[in-house]
C-alpha positions in Angstrom: -17.2 13.4 7.9 -13.5 12.7 7.3 -13.8 12.8 3.4 -15.3 16.2 3.2 -11.9 18.1 3.7 -10.4 16.0 1.0 -13.4 16.6 -1.5 -13.0 20.4 -0.9 -9.2 20.0 -1.6 -9.6 17.9 -4.7 -12.2 20.4 -6.1 -10.1 23.1 -5.5 -7.0 21.6 -7.1 -9.1 20.8 -10.2 -10.3 24.5 -10.3 -6.6 25.6 -10.4 -5.9 23.1 -13.0 -8.6 24.5 -15.0 -6.8 27.8 -15.0 -4.3 26.2 -17.5 -6.7 24.2 -19.7 -8.7 25.5 -22.8 -11.7 27.5 -21.3 -13.1 28.1 -24.9 -12.6 25.8 -27.9 -14.0 27.2 -31.0 -14.4 24.7 -34.2 -16.3 26.4 -37.0 -15.8 25.6 -40.7 -12.1 26.3 -41.5 -11.5 28.1 -38.0 -10.3 26.4 -34.9 -8.9 27.8 -32.0 -8.5 27.4 -28.0 -7.8 30.0 -25.3 -7.0 29.4 -21.5 -7.2 31.6 -18.8 -3.5 31.5 -18.2 -3.0 32.7 -21.8 -5.3 35.6 -21.0 -3.6 36.4 -17.7 -0.1 36.1 -19.3 -1.2 38.4 -22.1 -1.9 37.4 -25.7 0.4 39.3 -28.2 -1.1 36.9 -30.9 -3.6 34.2 -31.1 -2.7 31.0 -32.9 -5.5 29.7 -35.0 -5.7 26.6 -37.2 -7.3 27.4 -40.6 -7.6 24.2 -42.7 -4.4 22.4 -42.6 -2.2 25.3 -42.2 -1.4 27.2 -39.0 -1.3 31.0 -39.0 -0.5 33.6 -36.4 -3.1 36.3 -36.3 -2.2 39.4 -34.4 -4.8 41.0 -32.3 -4.4 44.5 -34.1 -5.3 42.7 -37.2 -8.7 42.0 -35.7 -9.7 45.6 -36.0 -8.3 47.0 -32.7 -4.9 48.7 -32.2 -2.3 47.0 -30.5 -2.8 49.4 -27.6 -6.4 48.9 -27.3 -6.0 45.0 -27.4 -3.5 45.2 -24.5 -5.7 47.6 -22.4 -8.7 45.3 -22.9 -6.7 42.2 -21.8 -5.3 43.9 -18.7 -8.7 44.8 -17.9 -9.7 41.0 -18.3 -7.0 40.0 -15.9 -8.8 41.1 -12.8 -12.0 39.3 -14.0 -10.1 36.0 -14.7 -8.9 36.1 -11.3 -12.3 36.6 -9.8 -13.3 33.5 -11.8 -10.7 31.4 -10.1 -11.0 32.9 -6.6 -13.5 30.3 -5.4 -11.1 27.5 -6.5 -8.2 29.1 -4.6 -10.2 29.7 -1.6 -11.3 25.9 -1.7 -7.8 24.9 -1.8 -6.9 27.0 1.2 -9.8 25.7 3.2 -9.4 22.2 2.2 -5.5 22.2 2.9 -6.1 23.8 6.3 -8.5 21.1 7.1 -6.0 18.4 6.2 -3.2 20.1 8.0 -5.4 20.6 11.1 -6.9 17.1 11.0 -10.4 18.5 11.6 -13.1 20.0 9.3 -15.7 21.7 11.4 -19.1 23.4 10.5 -17.4 26.8 10.0 -15.2 25.3 7.4 -18.0 23.3 5.9 -20.1 26.6 5.6 -17.4 28.5 3.8 -16.9 25.7 1.5 -20.4 25.5 0.6 -20.7 29.1 0.0 -17.5 29.4 -2.2 -18.6 25.9 -3.9 -22.0 27.5 -4.9 -20.2 30.7 -6.1 -17.8 28.7 -8.2 -20.8 26.6 -9.4 -22.8 29.7 -10.4 -19.6 31.2 -12.2 -19.0 28.0 -14.0 -22.6 27.7 -15.1 -22.6 31.4 -16.3 -19.6 31.1 -18.4 -20.7 27.6 -19.7 -24.0 29.0 -20.9 -22.3 32.0 -22.4 -19.9 29.8 -24.4 -22.9 28.3 -26.1 -21.4 25.0 -26.9 -17.8 26.2 -27.5 -16.7 25.5 -23.9 -13.5 23.8 -23.3 -12.5 21.3 -20.5 -11.4 24.3 -18.3 -15.0 25.3 -17.8 -16.1 21.8 -17.2 -13.6 21.6 -14.6 -14.9 24.9 -13.1 -18.3 23.2 -12.9 -16.7 20.2 -11.0 -15.0 22.5 -8.7 -18.1 24.2 -7.8 -19.9 20.8 -7.2 -17.0 19.3 -5.1 -16.9 22.5 -2.9 -20.7 22.5 -2.3 -20.8 18.8 -1.7 -17.9 18.8 0.6 -19.3 21.7 2.4 -22.6 20.1 2.7 -21.0 16.8 4.2 -19.1 18.8 6.7 -22.2 20.8 8.0 -24.2 17.5 8.3 -21.5 15.8 10.1 -18.5 18.0 11.0 -15.3 16.2 12.0 -13.8 17.2 15.4 -10.5 16.4 16.8 -10.4 13.3 19.3 -10.0 14.3 23.0 -6.9 12.7 24.4 -7.2 10.0 27.1 -5.2 12.1 29.7 -7.5 14.7 29.7 -10.6 12.8 30.3 -9.7 11.6 34.0 -8.4 15.1 34.9 -11.9 16.5 34.0 -13.7 13.7 35.9 -11.5 14.3 38.8 -11.7 17.8 38.9 -15.6 17.7 38.7 -15.8 15.2 41.6 -13.9 17.3 43.9 
């Protein structure tokens, strides 16, 4: 199916966009704050939270951990954050190659289905762990997984093949007749 490669590509792009959007958005009482995966990957020297009507910058060290421990914890989370977004990056790669090659066969469909299901599982686990505090980034991760799985399934059911050139057909028929 011709649309499957575009579905996979669009899903992967949405997953990469989710990297920059708030993953967790907490609104409880007088506390309000959001954190994106980009902020975690970049490194948070300080979190900005909104308390009531005034904005305050709260250092990670004041949360009970020393600055070195907080930096080590964030450095350890960078690998996890990249693993969360790896299926989205692979879906962009597979979809982009399908668009560039102008074909999207069963192999690309199988990998899209696998990475879409992995992304859907990761997004589902993170959404359930957020317990209602999930941001738009987690929702886009779920959409990425669904798009990858649907695009991969469509490519498995009806793969897109390249068209045989008209000049090749007579040569094959002529060679078979001889």
